[in-house]
C-alpha positions as CSV (number, residue, x, y, z in Angstrom):
1,M,-16.5,3.5,-1.4
2,E,-16.5,6.6,-3.5
3,E,-18.4,9.8,-2.5
4,K,-19.0,13.1,-4.3
5,I,-18.3,16.1,-2.0
6,P,-17.9,19.9,-2.4
7,L,-14.2,20.9,-2.2
8,F,-12.8,24.0,-0.5
9,P,-9.1,24.1,-1.2
10,L,-7.0,26.1,1.3
11,K,-3.3,26.5,2.1
12,L,-3.6,24.6,5.4
13,V,-3.6,21.0,6.5
14,P,-6.6,20.2,8.8
15,F,-6.6,16.8,10.6
16,P,-9.3,14.6,11.9
17,G,-10.6,15.8,15.3
18,E,-9.3,19.3,14.7
19,E,-11.5,22.4,14.9
20,V,-10.9,24.9,12.1
21,N,-12.4,28.4,12.2
22,L,-13.2,29.9,8.8
23,H,-14.3,33.3,7.6
24,I,-16.3,32.8,4.4
25,F,-16.3,35.7,2.1
26,E,-15.9,34.6,-1.6
27,P,-19.3,34.2,-3.3
28,R,-18.5,30.6,-4.5
29,Y,-17.7,29.5,-1.0
30,K,-20.7,31.3,0.5
31,D,-22.7,29.1,-1.9
32,L,-20.8,26.0,-0.8
33,V,-21.5,26.6,2.9
34,N,-25.2,27.4,2.2
35,D,-25.6,24.3,0.1
36,T,-23.8,22.2,2.8
37,L,-26.2,23.5,5.4
38,S,-29.3,23.2,3.3
39,F,-28.7,19.6,2.3
40,E,-27.0,18.5,5.6
41,K,-23.9,17.6,3.7
42,K,-20.2,17.8,4.6
43,F,-17.4,19.3,2.5
44,G,-13.7,18.6,2.0
45,I,-10.7,20.8,2.6
46,P,-7.8,19.6,0.4
47,P,-4.5,21.4,1.0
48,F,-3.5,23.4,-2.0
49,I,0.2,22.5,-2.4
50,N,2.3,22.8,-5.6
51,K,-0.7,24.1,-7.4
52,K,-2.7,20.9,-7.1
53,I,-5.0,19.0,-4.8
54,D,-4.7,15.3,-4.1
55,Y,-5.7,14.5,-0.5
56,G,-7.8,16.3,2.1
57,T,-10.0,16.1,5.2
58,L,-13.7,15.8,5.3
59,M,-15.2,18.6,7.4
60,E,-18.5,19.2,9.1
61,I,-19.9,22.5,10.1
62,T,-20.4,22.5,13.9
63,E,-21.3,26.2,14.5
64,I,-22.4,29.3,12.6
65,V,-20.8,32.0,14.7
66,K,-21.9,35.0,12.7
67,V,-23.7,35.9,9.5
68,F,-23.0,39.4,8.1
69,D,-25.4,41.5,6.1
70,D,-23.5,40.9,2.9
71,G,-23.6,37.1,3.4
72,R,-20.2,36.6,4.8
73,M,-20.0,34.1,7.6
74,D,-17.8,33.0,10.5
75,I,-18.1,29.3,11.0
76,V,-16.5,26.6,13.1
77,T,-15.8,23.3,11.4
78,K,-14.4,19.9,12.6
79,G,-12.2,17.4,10.7
80,L,-13.7,13.9,10.4
81,R,-11.6,11.7,8.1
82,V,-9.0,11.8,5.4
83,F,-9.7,11.3,1.7
84,K,-7.9,10.9,-1.6
85,I,-9.3,12.8,-4.6
86,L,-10.1,10.5,-7.5
87,D,-11.5,13.1,-9.8
88,Y,-12.9,16.6,-9.6
89,K,-14.4,19.3,-11.7
90,N,-13.9,23.0,-11.0
91,P,-16.4,24.4,-11.1
92,S,-18.8,21.5,-10.8
93,E,-21.8,21.5,-13.2
94,G,-24.4,23.9,-12.0
95,K,-22.2,25.2,-9.2
96,K,-19.7,28.0,-8.6
97,Y,-17.4,25.8,-6.6
98,A,-15.5,22.5,-7.2
99,E,-16.8,19.1,-6.4
100,G,-15.0,15.8,-6.6
101,F,-15.2,12.1,-6.2
102,V,-13.2,10.9,-3.2
103,E,-12.3,7.7,-1.4
104,Y,-11.6,7.6,2.3
105,L,-8.3,6.4,3.7
106,E,-8.3,3.7,6.5
107,D,-7.1,4.9,9.9
108,D,-5.4,2.2,11.9
109,Q,-5.1,3.5,15.4
110,A,-3.1,0.6,16.8
111,E,0.1,1.6,18.7
112,D,3.4,0.0,19.6
113,P,4.0,0.5,23.4
114,L,7.7,1.1,23.1
115,M,7.3,3.5,20.2
116,K,4.5,5.3,22.2
117,N,6.9,5.8,25.1
118,T,9.5,7.2,22.9
119,F,6.9,9.4,21.2
120,I,5.8,10.9,24.5
121,E,9.4,11.4,25.8
122,K,10.4,13.2,22.6
123,I,7.3,15.5,22.7
124,E,8.0,16.3,26.4
125,E,11.6,17.1,25.7
126,F,10.6,19.3,22.8
127,F,8.0,21.3,24.7
128,S,10.4,21.6,27.7
129,L,13.0,23.1,25.4
130,I,10.8,25.6,23.7
131,N,9.3,26.6,27.1
132,V,12.8,27.4,28.3
133,L,13.4,24.0,29.9
134,G,10.4,24.0,32.2
135,K,9.3,20.4,32.7
136,V,6.3,19.5,30.5
137,Q,4.2,16.4,31.0
138,V,2.2,14.9,28.1
139,L,-0.8,12.8,28.7
140,E,-0.5,9.1,28.0
141,D,-3.4,9.1,25.6
142,V,-1.9,11.8,23.3
143,R,-2.2,10.9,19.6
144,S,-0.2,12.2,16.7
145,Y,-3.1,14.4,15.5
146,D,-3.1,16.2,18.9
147,V,0.4,17.7,18.5
148,I,1.2,18.0,14.8
149,H,0.4,21.7,14.6
150,K,2.5,22.4,17.7
151,L,5.8,21.1,16.5
152,G,6.9,23.6,13.9
153,L,6.5,21.3,10.9
154,T,6.3,22.7,7.5
155,M,3.0,22.5,5.6
156,E,4.6,20.0,3.3
157,M,5.6,17.8,6.2
158,E,2.1,18.0,7.7
159,Y,0.6,17.1,4.3
160,E,2.9,14.0,4.2
161,I,1.6,13.0,7.6
162,L,-2.0,13.5,6.4
163,Q,-1.5,10.7,3.9
164,L,-0.3,8.1,6.4
165,E,-3.0,5.6,7.3
166,R,-1.4,4.2,10.5
167,E,-0.9,5.9,13.9
168,I,2.4,4.0,14.2
169,E,3.7,5.6,11.0
170,R,2.6,9.0,12.1
171,Q,4.4,8.6,15.4
172,E,7.5,7.3,13.7
173,F,7.5,10.4,11.4
174,I,7.3,12.7,14.3
175,I,10.0,10.9,16.3
176,D,12.4,11.1,13.3
177,Y,11.6,14.8,13.0
178,L,12.2,15.5,16.7
179,D,15.4,13.5,16.6
180,Q,16.7,16.1,14.2
181,T,15.0,19.2,15.8
182,I,15.8,18.7,19.5
183,P,19.6,18.8,19.1
184,V,19.3,22.1,17.2
185,L,17.1,23.6,20.0
186,K,19.7,22.5,22.5
187,R,22.4,24.3,20.6
188,V,20.3,27.4,20.5
189,E,19.8,27.3,24.2
190,K,23.5,26.8,24.7
191,A,24.2,29.8,22.5
192,K,21.7,31.9,24.5
193,E,23.6,31.0,27.7
194,I,26.9,32.0,26.2
195,I,25.4,35.3,25.0
196,R,23.9,36.0,28.5
197,M,27.4,35.6,30.0
198,N,28.8,38.5,27.9
199,G,29.3,41.6,30.0
200,H,29.7,39.6,33.3
201,F,32.9,38.8,35.1
202,R,34.0,35.2,34.5
203,Y,36.6,33.3,36.5
204,F,38.9,30.8,34.8
205,D,41.4,28.4,36.2
206,A,45.0,29.2,35.3
207,I,46.5,27.0,32.7
208,N,50.1,25.8,32.9
209,F,51.7,25.5,29.5
């Protein structure tokens, strides 16, 4: 099913369920927010990557925190679902901002128990390493969207995950990433230990040769 929505391109990747705080200051986007509020509509944030927009997240405004005298606004938004842009016009007819026709991606939340266990184990190991090896426990109901922004992924990686329609695929992507990242973190921690030893007396067994 196609739907026409206002578009607010940004250099960030919001995910369903995520809260995003926005400071609205450009005239065209002040119009977008005011129109969204007036007509009880929602708008889309498509990540602006490689000078184009293809996918994005439908957002709803959940709170107007502050309205300034010049019309600027601080607002809180929440991600709802992922869409693919079929066509858009910038600016849209009679508007200062872009609007586009989008179709929504399916979101298969089914999980594989074995993969989920590995997913949790890898996340716990990663967080334990970056918190200097203190044990970290992750809740069993954690989903991929809950941790994506906490893993040090590039914007391009996050954008790739945004386009995946199955939770299993998102977990698999994160596991593969952590399989590459965790050994690097371990080597860094080992290097820190070696550096900390400098300047201290060290005892070595004699070697017969």
